C-alpha positions in Angstrom: 30.9 24.4 -11.4 30.6 20.6 -11.3 27.6 19.2 -13.3 26.4 15.6 -13.2 25.7 13.9 -16.5 23.7 10.7 -16.9 25.5 8.1 -18.9 23.7 5.7 -21.3 25.2 2.8 -23.1 23.5 2.5 -26.5 23.9 1.7 -30.2 25.0 4.5 -32.6 25.0 4.6 -36.3 28.5 4.9 -37.8 29.5 6.6 -41.1 28.7 3.4 -43.1 25.2 3.1 -41.6 26.0 0.2 -39.3 25.0 0.1 -35.7 27.9 0.0 -33.2 28.1 0.1 -29.5 28.4 3.6 -28.1 27.8 5.8 -25.1 25.9 9.1 -24.6 26.0 11.7 -21.9 23.1 14.0 -21.0 23.7 17.2 -19.0 21.5 17.3 -15.8 21.2 21.1 -16.1 20.2 21.8 -19.7 19.7 18.4 -21.3 22.4 18.8 -23.9 23.6 15.4 -25.2 26.9 14.1 -26.6 27.8 10.7 -28.1 30.9 8.6 -28.6 31.6 5.3 -30.2 32.8 2.5 -27.9 31.8 1.7 -24.3 35.1 2.0 -22.5 36.0 4.6 -19.8 37.8 6.5 -22.5 34.6 6.8 -24.5 32.7 8.1 -21.5 35.5 10.7 -20.8 35.3 11.8 -24.4 31.5 12.5 -24.0 32.2 14.6 -20.9 35.0 16.5 -22.7 32.7 17.2 -25.6 30.0 18.3 -23.2 32.4 21.1 -22.0 33.4 22.0 -25.5 29.8 22.1 -26.9 28.0 23.7 -23.9 25.1 25.5 -25.5 25.2 28.0 -22.6 28.9 28.8 -23.3 29.9 27.8 -19.7 33.1 26.1 -18.7 31.8 23.5 -16.3 33.3 20.3 -15.0 31.2 17.3 -16.0 31.0 14.0 -14.0 29.0 10.8 -14.4 26.1 10.4 -12.0 26.0 6.6 -12.3 26.9 6.1 -8.6 29.9 4.1 -9.6 33.2 4.7 -7.7 34.6 6.1 -10.9 34.0 9.8 -11.5 35.0 11.3 -14.8 36.0 14.9 -14.4 36.7 16.9 -17.6 
């Protein structure tokens, strides 16, 4: 099943306690969230891959961004 995730660019705290740019994804079905450092396409894709790996429902869905951009991230 294909599930849309909202993508939010934010600041995350790293291991040393500093704030760094990051991205988070939120599942539109269950609200589960994942985070990655950086704001590149690669960071967004990592969030979507983590969403699949960490699904609290144990499902194997395909996650895409719902930002309306031409770029869909499917993982």
